[in-house]
KEKE-3310 file (N, C-alpha, C; in steps of 0.2 Angstrom, whole numbers, plus 5000, padded with zeros to 4 digits):
npx = (5004:5003:5007:5004:5011:5011:5020:5020:5032:5039:5053:5063:5067:5080:5080:5087:5103:5107:5124:5135:5139:5138:5142:5129:5122:5119:5113:5125:5120:5104:5090:5080:5066:5057:5044:5042:5029:5028:5041:5044:5047:5041:5038:5035:5032:5031:5028:5030:5029:5045:5062:5070:5074:5078:5072:5077:5071:5075:5065:5061:5073:5087:5099:5113:5121:5112:5105:5113:5113:5099:5099:5107:5100:5089:5093:5097:5082:5078:5086:5079:5066:5065:5055:5054:5063:5060:5053:5051:5056:5050:5054:5051:5055:5053:5057:5051:5060:5076:5088:5103:5108:5108:5094:5089:5085:5089:5082:5068:5068:5072:5064:5051:5054:5055:5043:5036:5043:5039:5025:5024:5030:5019:5008:5013:5015:5011:5017:5018:5004:5000:4998:5007:5018:5020:5025:5036:5044:5047:5053:5064:5070:5071:5080:5092:5095:5097:5101:5093:5082:5073:5065:5056:5045:5034:5023:5023:5032:5045:5057:5073:5083:5090:5084:5075:5064:5055:5061:5070:5086:5085:5073:5063:5051:5036:5034:5024:5012:5014:5010:4998:5001:5014:5011:5008:5018:5029:5041:5051:5062:5076:5084:5101:5110:5108:5116:5125:5131:5150:5154:5148:5135:5137:5152:5155:5149:5157:5169:5167:5172:5185:5185:5190:5182:5171:5165:5161:5151:5141:5138:5133:5122:5113:5109:5103:5092:5082:5081:5076:5064:5057:5057:5048:5036:5033:5031:5040:5045:5056:5067:5066:5070:5084:5090:5089:5095:5109:5110:5111:5122:5132:5132:5138:5150:5157:5160:5169:5179:5184:5195:5199:5196:5181:5168:5152:5143:5139:5145:5133:5124:5127:5125:5111:5109:5113:5104:5092:5093:5093:5080:5073:5077:5072:5059:5053:5048:5045:5055:5067:5083:5089:5100:5103:5116:5122:5122:5109:5096:5086:5070:5062:5046:5031:5016:5006:5012:5015:5013:5021:5034:5034:5035:5046:5056:5055:5059:5072:5079:5079:5090:5101:5098:5096:5092:5082:5075:5064:5057:5041:5035:5030:5026:5020:5010:5015:5019:5010:4999:4995:4986:4985)
npy = (4994:5010:5026:5044:5061:5078:5092:5110:5120:5136:5148:5155:5171:5177:5187:5189:5181:5164:5159:5148:5132:5119:5101:5090:5099:5109:5125:5139:5150:5157:5160:5171:5172:5178:5170:5166:5168:5166:5162:5147:5129:5116:5100:5083:5066:5050:5034:5015:4998:4991:4990:4998:5008:5025:5039:5054:5069:5085:5100:5092:5086:5075:5078:5076:5082:5087:5074:5066:5072:5070:5057:5054:5061:5053:5042:5046:5048:5035:5028:5031:5027:5013:5007:5014:5009:4998:5004:5010:5025:5039:5055:5071:5088:5106:5124:5140:5150:5156:5143:5141:5154:5162:5164:5155:5143:5130:5129:5129:5118:5107:5108:5105:5092:5084:5086:5078:5065:5064:5063:5050:5042:5044:5037:5024:5021:5023:5035:5048:5055:5065:5082:5093:5084:5080:5092:5095:5084:5084:5097:5095:5085:5091:5102:5094:5091:5106:5119:5131:5126:5121:5132:5133:5126:5133:5147:5164:5174:5166:5156:5148:5139:5140:5152:5156:5148:5142:5138:5128:5120:5110:5109:5121:5136:5143:5160:5167:5178:5190:5207:5206:5214:5210:5201:5206:5211:5213:5207:5211:5204:5207:5203:5203:5194:5178:5167:5154:5153:5157:5153:5140:5140:5130:5129:5142:5143:5133:5140:5148:5141:5143:5156:5173:5182:5174:5169:5181:5186:5174:5178:5191:5189:5181:5189:5198:5192:5192:5206:5209:5202:5210:5222:5220:5215:5229:5236:5245:5251:5259:5255:5241:5240:5246:5237:5226:5228:5230:5216:5210:5216:5213:5199:5198:5204:5196:5185:5193:5194:5181:5166:5156:5174:5179:5187:5189:5199:5211:5224:5230:5226:5234:5246:5246:5246:5258:5266:5263:5266:5280:5282:5278:5287:5299:5298:5294:5280:5265:5255:5242:5234:5218:5203:5186:5174:5179:5189:5195:5206:5208:5217:5223:5228:5236:5231:5240:5252:5248:5252:5264:5259:5250:5259:5266:5255:5251:5264:5268:5256:5248:5248:5241:5228:5210:5209:5218:5211:5206:5198:5197:5196:5191:5190:5175:5159:5148:5130:5122:5107:5095:5083:5076)
npz = (5000:4996:5003:5006:5011:5013:5017:5019:5025:5033:5030:5041:5050:5059:5073:5084:5083:5081:5082:5082:5090:5101:5106:5100:5090:5098:5103:5107:5112:5115:5104:5093:5083:5067:5060:5043:5030:5016:5010:5008:5009:5001:5004:4999:5004:5000:5004:5006:5010:5010:5005:5012:5002:4997:4987:4981:4975:4970:4967:4955:4950:4952:4966:4971:4982:4991:4992:4999:5013:5016:5017:5027:5037:5037:5043:5056:5061:5060:5070:5082:5079:5073:5065:5054:5045:5036:5025:5008:5002:4993:4991:4988:4985:4984:4983:4986:4984:4982:4986:4996:4997:5008:5014:5023:5018:5022:5034:5031:5023:5030:5041:5035:5031:5043:5047:5039:5041:5055:5054:5048:5057:5067:5061:5060:5073:5090:5096:5094:5094:5102:5100:5104:5107:5096:5087:5096:5094:5081:5079:5087:5080:5067:5072:5072:5059:5053:5063:5065:5059:5068:5073:5063:5065:5071:5072:5070:5082:5089:5098:5103:5113:5129:5139:5149:5161:5152:5141:5129:5125:5116:5107:5099:5103:5103:5106:5117:5123:5118:5111:5098:5087:5083:5074:5063:5054:5041:5029:5018:5008:5001:4986:4984:4980:4971:4971:4977:4992:4996:5008:5018:5032:5041:5041:5046:5059:5064:5065:5076:5087:5089:5090:5096:5102:5106:5119:5125:5115:5117:5130:5127:5117:5125:5134:5126:5119:5131:5132:5120:5120:5130:5126:5115:5121:5126:5115:5109:5096:5090:5098:5095:5082:5083:5090:5083:5071:5076:5081:5068:5062:5070:5069:5056:5057:5067:5057:5049:5059:5060:5059:5046:5039:5033:5022:5019:5016:5002:4992:4988:4998:5009:5003:5003:5016:5022:5015:5020:5034:5032:5026:5038:5048:5041:5038:5051:5052:5059:5052:5048:5045:5042:5042:5037:5037:5024:5009:5006:5009:5023:5025:5037:5044:5051:5045:5041:5036:5023:5010:5010:5012:5000:4990:4994:4991:4978:4973:4978:4982:4972:4962:4969:4968:4962:4947:4951:4960:4973:4988:4994:5009:5025:5042:5047:5050:5053:5049:5036:5032:5019:5015:5003)
capx = (4999:5007:5004:5009:5010:5014:5020:5024:5036:5042:5059:5062:5072:5081:5080:5094:5106:5111:5129:5140:5135:5143:5138:5125:5118:5115:5116:5129:5116:5098:5089:5073:5065:5050:5042:5039:5024:5028:5046:5042:5049:5035:5040:5030:5034:5028:5030:5027:5033:5050:5068:5074:5076:5076:5073:5075:5070:5073:5062:5060:5078:5092:5103:5117:5122:5106:5102:5117:5110:5094:5100:5110:5095:5084:5096:5095:5075:5078:5090:5075:5060:5067:5049:5055:5069:5058:5051:5054:5053:5050:5055:5050:5056:5054:5056:5048:5064:5084:5092:5110:5109:5106:5088:5088:5083:5088:5077:5062:5067:5073:5057:5045:5055:5055:5035:5034:5045:5035:5018:5025:5030:5012:5004:5015:5016:5006:5021:5019:4998:4998:5000:5013:5023:5022:5028:5042:5048:5048:5057:5070:5074:5074:5087:5099:5096:5099:5099:5088:5076:5068:5061:5051:5039:5031:5021:5025:5038:5049:5063:5075:5089:5088:5084:5071:5061:5051:5063:5074:5090:5082:5067:5061:5045:5032:5034:5018:5010:5015:5005:4996:5004:5019:5009:5006:5023:5031:5048:5054:5068:5080:5089:5106:5113:5105:5121:5127:5137:5156:5155:5142:5133:5140:5159:5154:5147:5163:5174:5166:5176:5191:5184:5192:5176:5164:5161:5158:5146:5137:5133:5129:5116:5108:5105:5098:5084:5078:5080:5071:5057:5053:5055:5042:5031:5031:5030:5045:5047:5061:5072:5067:5074:5090:5094:5089:5101:5114:5112:5114:5130:5137:5134:5143:5156:5160:5162:5175:5184:5185:5201:5200:5191:5176:5164:5147:5139:5142:5143:5124:5121:5130:5120:5103:5108:5113:5098:5086:5094:5091:5074:5069:5078:5068:5051:5050:5043:5050:5059:5074:5087:5094:5103:5106:5123:5122:5122:5102:5094:5077:5068:5056:5042:5025:5011:5001:5016:5018:5014:5027:5040:5034:5037:5053:5060:5055:5062:5078:5083:5080:5096:5105:5095:5098:5087:5077:5071:5063:5051:5035:5034:5027:5025:5016:5007:5018:5019:5003:4998:4992:4986:4986)
capy = (5000:5017:5032:5050:5066:5083:5099:5116:5123:5141:5149:5161:5175:5178:5193:5187:5177:5158:5158:5145:5128:5113:5095:5088:5103:5113:5132:5142:5156:5157:5165:5172:5174:5179:5164:5169:5166:5165:5158:5140:5122:5110:5092:5077:5060:5044:5028:5010:4993:4989:4987:5005:5013:5032:5042:5062:5074:5093:5103:5088:5084:5073:5082:5072:5085:5087:5068:5064:5075:5067:5049:5055:5063:5047:5036:5049:5046:5027:5025:5032:5024:5008:5005:5017:5005:4995:5008:5013:5033:5045:5062:5078:5095:5112:5129:5146:5156:5153:5140:5142:5161:5166:5164:5150:5136:5124:5129:5127:5111:5102:5108:5102:5085:5083:5084:5071:5059:5064:5060:5045:5039:5044:5033:5017:5020:5028:5038:5055:5057:5072:5088:5096:5079:5079:5097:5095:5079:5086:5103:5091:5082:5097:5105:5090:5093:5112:5122:5135:5124:5120:5138:5135:5122:5136:5153:5171:5175:5159:5156:5142:5138:5140:5159:5156:5141:5139:5137:5122:5119:5104:5111:5128:5135:5148:5165:5169:5184:5197:5210:5203:5218:5208:5196:5211:5213:5213:5205:5212:5200:5210:5199:5206:5189:5171:5164:5151:5157:5154:5149:5139:5142:5125:5131:5148:5140:5130:5145:5151:5137:5146:5164:5177:5185:5169:5171:5188:5185:5171:5182:5196:5186:5178:5196:5202:5189:5194:5213:5211:5200:5215:5228:5219:5217:5235:5238:5250:5250:5261:5251:5235:5242:5248:5230:5219:5230:5228:5210:5208:5219:5209:5192:5199:5207:5189:5182:5196:5193:5173:5166:5163:5178:5180:5192:5188:5205:5214:5232:5232:5226:5241:5252:5246:5247:5266:5269:5261:5270:5286:5282:5279:5295:5305:5297:5292:5275:5258:5250:5241:5229:5212:5199:5180:5172:5178:5195:5198:5210:5208:5224:5223:5234:5235:5230:5246:5255:5244:5257:5268:5254:5248:5264:5266:5250:5254:5271:5269:5250:5243:5247:5237:5221:5206:5210:5221:5206:5205:5193:5202:5192:5193:5185:5169:5156:5141:5125:5119:5101:5094:5076:5073)
capz = (5000:4994:5007:5005:5014:5010:5021:5018:5030:5030:5032:5047:5051:5067:5076:5088:5080:5082:5079:5085:5093:5105:5105:5094:5088:5104:5103:5111:5115:5112:5097:5092:5076:5064:5056:5037:5027:5009:5008:5010:5006:5000:5004:4998:5005:4998:5008:5006:5013:5005:5008:5013:4997:4997:4980:4982:4969:4972:4960:4949:4948:4957:4968:4975:4989:4996:4993:5005:5019:5017:5019:5034:5042:5038:5047:5063:5064:5060:5076:5087:5076:5068:5060:5047:5042:5031:5021:5003:5002:4988:4994:4983:4987:4980:4986:4983:4985:4981:4991:4999:4997:5015:5016:5028:5015:5027:5040:5029:5021:5036:5044:5032:5030:5050:5049:5035:5046:5061:5053:5046:5064:5070:5057:5061:5079:5095:5100:5093:5093:5105:5095:5107:5106:5088:5086:5099:5091:5074:5081:5089:5074:5063:5073:5070:5052:5052:5069:5064:5056:5073:5074:5058:5067:5075:5068:5074:5085:5090:5102:5104:5117:5136:5143:5155:5162:5147:5134:5128:5119:5112:5102:5098:5106:5102:5112:5119:5128:5115:5108:5091:5082:5080:5069:5058:5051:5034:5028:5011:5006:4996:4984:4982:4975:4973:4970:4982:4996:4996:5015:5021:5038:5044:5041:5049:5065:5067:5066:5082:5092:5092:5090:5102:5106:5107:5125:5125:5110:5119:5135:5124:5114:5129:5137:5121:5120:5136:5131:5114:5123:5134:5120:5110:5125:5127:5108:5108:5090:5088:5101:5092:5076:5084:5093:5078:5067:5080:5079:5061:5060:5074:5066:5050:5062:5069:5051:5047:5064:5062:5057:5043:5039:5028:5020:5015:5013:4996:4992:4987:5004:5012:5000:5005:5023:5022:5013:5026:5042:5030:5026:5044:5050:5036:5039:5057:5052:5062:5047:5050:5041:5046:5037:5039:5034:5016:5006:5006:5017:5025:5027:5041:5043:5051:5038:5041:5032:5017:5004:5010:5011:4995:4987:4995:4989:4971:4970:4980:4983:4966:4959:4972:4968:4957:4942:4954:4962:4980:4989:4997:5014:5031:5048:5046:5056:5053:5043:5034:5030:5013:5015:4996)
cpx = (5005:5003:5008:5007:5014:5014:5023:5026:5040:5049:5057:5068:5074:5083:5087:5097:5108:5118:5136:5136:5140:5138:5135:5120:5113:5118:5120:5126:5109:5097:5082:5072:5057:5049:5040:5033:5025:5034:5046:5046:5043:5039:5034:5034:5029:5031:5026:5031:5039:5057:5074:5076:5073:5077:5071:5076:5071:5072:5063:5067:5082:5097:5107:5119:5117:5104:5107:5115:5104:5094:5103:5104:5089:5087:5095:5088:5075:5081:5085:5069:5063:5062:5050:5060:5066:5053:5054:5051:5054:5049:5055:5051:5056:5053:5053:5053:5071:5086:5100:5112:5108:5099:5085:5083:5083:5084:5071:5062:5068:5067:5052:5048:5054:5046:5033:5036:5041:5028:5017:5025:5023:5008:5006:5015:5011:5011:5020:5010:4997:5002:5008:5019:5025:5026:5034:5046:5051:5054:5064:5074:5076:5081:5093:5100:5099:5097:5094:5081:5070:5064:5055:5045:5033:5029:5023:5031:5040:5055:5066:5083:5086:5090:5080:5068:5057:5054:5068:5080:5089:5077:5066:5053:5042:5032:5028:5017:5013:5010:5004:4998:5009:5017:5007:5013:5027:5038:5049:5062:5070:5085:5096:5111:5110:5109:5123:5132:5143:5158:5149:5141:5137:5147:5159:5153:5154:5168:5173:5169:5182:5191:5187:5187:5170:5161:5158:5150:5141:5133:5130:5122:5111:5105:5100:5092:5081:5076:5075:5064:5054:5053:5049:5036:5028:5031:5034:5048:5054:5067:5072:5071:5081:5094:5094:5094:5108:5117:5116:5121:5134:5138:5138:5150:5160:5163:5169:5181:5187:5192:5200:5195:5186:5171:5158:5142:5143:5141:5136:5122:5122:5126:5114:5103:5109:5106:5091:5087:5092:5084:5070:5070:5073:5061:5049:5048:5048:5051:5066:5078:5089:5096:5104:5112:5123:5121:5114:5100:5087:5076:5061:5052:5034:5020:5007:5006:5019:5018:5020:5033:5039:5037:5045:5058:5061:5059:5069:5082:5083:5087:5101:5103:5096:5093:5081:5073:5070:5057:5047:5033:5031:5029:5020:5015:5010:5016:5011:5005:4994:4992:4986:4982)
cpy = (5006:5022:5038:5056:5072:5089:5103:5119:5129:5143:5154:5165:5178:5185:5194:5181:5171:5157:5156:5138:5122:5108:5093:5093:5107:5121:5135:5148:5155:5162:5166:5175:5176:5172:5168:5166:5164:5161:5152:5136:5119:5104:5087:5069:5055:5038:5022:5005:4991:4988:4993:5009:5020:5036:5050:5066:5081:5098:5099:5085:5079:5078:5079:5075:5085:5079:5064:5066:5073:5061:5049:5057:5057:5042:5040:5047:5038:5026:5026:5027:5019:5005:5009:5014:5001:4997:5010:5020:5036:5051:5068:5084:5100:5119:5135:5152:5152:5150:5143:5150:5165:5169:5159:5145:5130:5123:5126:5120:5106:5102:5105:5094:5082:5082:5079:5065:5058:5061:5052:5040:5039:5039:5027:5016:5023:5033:5046:5058:5064:5078:5091:5090:5079:5085:5097:5091:5082:5092:5100:5088:5087:5101:5101:5090:5100:5116:5127:5133:5122:5125:5137:5130:5126:5143:5159:5171:5169:5160:5149:5142:5142:5148:5160:5149:5138:5137:5131:5123:5113:5105:5119:5128:5142:5155:5168:5175:5190:5200:5207:5208:5215:5204:5199:5215:5211:5212:5206:5210:5203:5206:5202:5200:5182:5167:5160:5154:5153:5151:5146:5140:5136:5127:5137:5146:5138:5134:5147:5146:5140:5154:5168:5181:5181:5170:5176:5189:5181:5175:5186:5194:5184:5184:5198:5199:5192:5202:5213:5208:5206:5221:5225:5217:5224:5239:5245:5249:5252:5257:5244:5235:5243:5241:5225:5221:5228:5220:5207:5210:5214:5202:5194:5201:5201:5185:5186:5196:5185:5173:5159:5167:5178:5184:5190:5193:5208:5221:5234:5231:5231:5246:5252:5247:5255:5269:5267:5266:5278:5287:5282:5285:5300:5304:5296:5285:5269:5252:5249:5235:5223:5208:5192:5179:5172:5186:5198:5202:5209:5214:5223:5229:5232:5236:5237:5252:5253:5248:5262:5265:5251:5253:5266:5261:5250:5259:5271:5263:5246:5242:5243:5230:5217:5207:5212:5217:5206:5201:5198:5197:5194:5188:5181:5164:5148:5136:5123:5111:5100:5086:5072:5066)
cpz = (4999:4999:5005:5010:5012:5016:5018:5023:5028:5033:5038:5047:5057:5067:5080:5085:5084:5078:5083:5090:5097:5104:5099:5094:5093:5102:5108:5115:5111:5107:5098:5084:5074:5060:5050:5035:5019:5006:5011:5007:5006:4999:5004:5000:5005:5002:5007:5009:5007:5008:5009:5009:4998:4989:4983:4977:4972:4966:4954:4947:4953:4960:4973:4982:4993:4997:4999:5011:5020:5019:5025:5039:5042:5044:5055:5065:5064:5067:5083:5085:5071:5063:5053:5042:5036:5026:5014:5002:4997:4991:4989:4986:4983:4985:4982:4982:4984:4987:4991:4997:5003:5016:5019:5024:5018:5031:5038:5026:5025:5040:5042:5031:5038:5051:5045:5040:5052:5060:5051:5052:5067:5067:5059:5068:5084:5099:5100:5091:5095:5100:5098:5107:5099:5086:5089:5096:5085:5074:5082:5085:5068:5065:5072:5063:5050:5059:5070:5061:5061:5074:5068:5059:5069:5071:5073:5077:5089:5093:5102:5108:5124:5138:5148:5156:5158:5141:5134:5124:5114:5106:5103:5101:5103:5107:5111:5122:5125:5112:5101:5087:5079:5074:5061:5055:5045:5034:5021:5010:5000:4992:4980:4978:4976:4972:4977:4987:4996:5003:5017:5029:5042:5047:5046:5056:5068:5069:5072:5087:5094:5090:5095:5105:5107:5114:5126:5121:5114:5124:5132:5122:5118:5133:5133:5120:5125:5135:5125:5117:5126:5130:5116:5115:5125:5121:5108:5102:5088:5092:5098:5086:5078:5087:5088:5074:5070:5080:5072:5060:5064:5072:5060:5053:5063:5063:5049:5052:5064:5058:5054:5042:5033:5027:5017:5012:5006:4996:4992:4994:5009:5009:5003:5014:5025:5020:5018:5032:5037:5029:5034:5048:5047:5039:5046:5058:5056:5057:5048:5045:5046:5040:5041:5037:5027:5015:5006:5012:5018:5029:5033:5043:5047:5045:5036:5037:5027:5011:5004:5009:5004:4990:4988:4992:4981:4970:4972:4981:4977:4962:4962:4972:4963:4952:4945:4958:4970:4981:4994:5002:5020:5036:5046:5052:5056:5048:5041:5031:5023:5013:5008:4995)
residu = (UNK:UNK:UNK:UNK:UNK:UNK:UNK:UNK:UNK:UNK:UNK:UNK:UNK:UNK:UNK:UNK:UNK:UNK:UNK:UNK:UNK:UNK:UNK:UNK:UNK:UNK:UNK:UNK:UNK:UNK:UNK:UNK:UNK:UNK:UNK:UNK:UNK:UNK:UNK:UNK:UNK:UNK:UNK:UNK:UNK:UNK:UNK:UNK:UNK:UNK:UNK:UNK:UNK:UNK:UNK:UNK:UNK:UNK:UNK:UNK:UNK:UNK:UNK:UNK:UNK:UNK:UNK:UNK:UNK:UNK:UNK:UNK:UNK:UNK:UNK:UNK:UNK:UNK:UNK:UNK:UNK:UNK:UNK:UNK:UNK:UNK:UNK:UNK:UNK:UNK:UNK:UNK:UNK:UNK:UNK:UNK:UNK:UNK:UNK:UNK:UNK:UNK:UNK:UNK:UNK:UNK:UNK:UNK:UNK:UNK:UNK:UNK:UNK:UNK:UNK:UNK:UNK:UNK:UNK:UNK:UNK:UNK:UNK:UNK:UNK:UNK:UNK:UNK:UNK:UNK:UNK:UNK:UNK:UNK:UNK:UNK:UNK:UNK:UNK:UNK:UNK:UNK:UNK:UNK:UNK:UNK:UNK:UNK:UNK:UNK:UNK:UNK:UNK:UNK:UNK:UNK:UNK:UNK:UNK:UNK:UNK:UNK:UNK:UNK:UNK:UNK:UNK:UNK:UNK:UNK:UNK:UNK:UNK:UNK:UNK:UNK:UNK:UNK:UNK:UNK:UNK:UNK:UNK:UNK:UNK:UNK:UNK:UNK:UNK:UNK:UNK:UNK:UNK:UNK:UNK:UNK:UNK:UNK:UNK:UNK:UNK:UNK:UNK:UNK:UNK:UNK:UNK:UNK:UNK:UNK:UNK:UNK:UNK:UNK:UNK:UNK:UNK:UNK:UNK:UNK:UNK:UNK:UNK:UNK:UNK:UNK:UNK:UNK:UNK:UNK:UNK:UNK:UNK:UNK:UNK:UNK:UNK:UNK:UNK:UNK:UNK:UNK:UNK:UNK:UNK:UNK:UNK:UNK:UNK:UNK:UNK:UNK:UNK:UNK:UNK:UNK:UNK:UNK:UNK:UNK:UNK:UNK:UNK:UNK:UNK:UNK:UNK:UNK:UNK:UNK:UNK:UNK:UNK:UNK:UNK:UNK:UNK:UNK:UNK:UNK:UNK:UNK:UNK:UNK:UNK:UNK:UNK:UNK:UNK:UNK:UNK:UNK:UNK:UNK:UNK:UNK:UNK:UNK:UNK:UNK:UNK:UNK:UNK:UNK:UNK:UNK:UNK:UNK:UNK:UNK:UNK:UNK:UNK:UNK:UNK:UNK:UNK:UNK:UNK:UNK:UNK:UNK:UNK:UNK:UNK:UNK:UNK:UNK:UNK:UNK:UNK:UNK:UNK:UNK:UNK:UNK:UNK:UNK:UNK:UNK)
# end
C-alpha cells in the first residue's frame, strides 16, 4: 500500500542570531525569530513497505549533495524509530525562493522534512499522537538537520535555546503573551545575490569554536533575547529596530573577525543598509534591516506602512538588487499540511 503526505514549512528570519554550537546541534546562545509566510519549502513524502530505498528529487531533479544530507537525516530518525527502516521512501522537495543564498532554505527544508517523518511515525506507532509531542519531536529532529530549522515548526515569534524556565536547547517554542501587532509585520527580502554562498553556515559556526570574542558574544546574545522580549512586550518599535540591526551587523562582524576571515555582505548590501537608515530617520517609520549569513537584506516593517515601504524599495533600493528582485513576505502562522 502506498501512502503520501505533504507539508509546506516556512523559512524564518532570526532577530537574535544563533551563531556557534556545541555537542549535537546545541546552540551556544538562545535565538529569537519571525516565522515567515511566503518563503516556504514544500516536501512530499511517499512511503510503502520495502527494503529501505530512498529516492530524493529537488524541484524535479536529482541533487546528489542534498540527497546525501537526506540519507543521513533518515538514519537519524531510524535510530529512534526503527519502524522506518522497512520503508521505501520517495521525497520530493521544492522552494519558493533561492536556496543557499542566505534565506535559511535549510530551515524550511529540514522543517518540512521533519514534519513528514513525524507524520509517518505517528501513522505507524502511537508515539506522536499528541500535538505538542508531535511538534516538539519534529522540532528536535529538525534541529539535528539544521539548527535554525527547529524554529520553523511554529508560527509568529519563536525562540530556541535556554533563557528562561519555558525554553529548551532541544527544541524551539512559540513566544506567547506578546502583542498581536507583531503578527502584522512584513519582511521584504531584498535579493542582492541568488548565487550559492562561498562559505556555508556549517563552516561559519565551526569557526566560532576558536573565535577570540566567542564567550563575550554568547553572553551578550543571551542578554539580548531577554531585552528584545521586553522591548516587544512594550512595543518599543524604534528600540526594536536598533537592537535587531545591531544583531545583524554583529553577526557579520563575527565572520570578519574569524580565522580565516570571510565576508558575505556585498557592496550592494551596505548600500541598502545606508538607505534604510536614512529612510527611517527621514520618515520616523519603524523600518529596519537584518541579514542572515548571506548578502541578502531583510527589510522588516509594520504592515500598516506597507505602501510607503513598497514605494521606498521601488524608488531607492531597486538598483541594488539582482534583476530588481525582492520577495514580498510577512510574519506567518507556521507549517501547513496537505494530505494529498
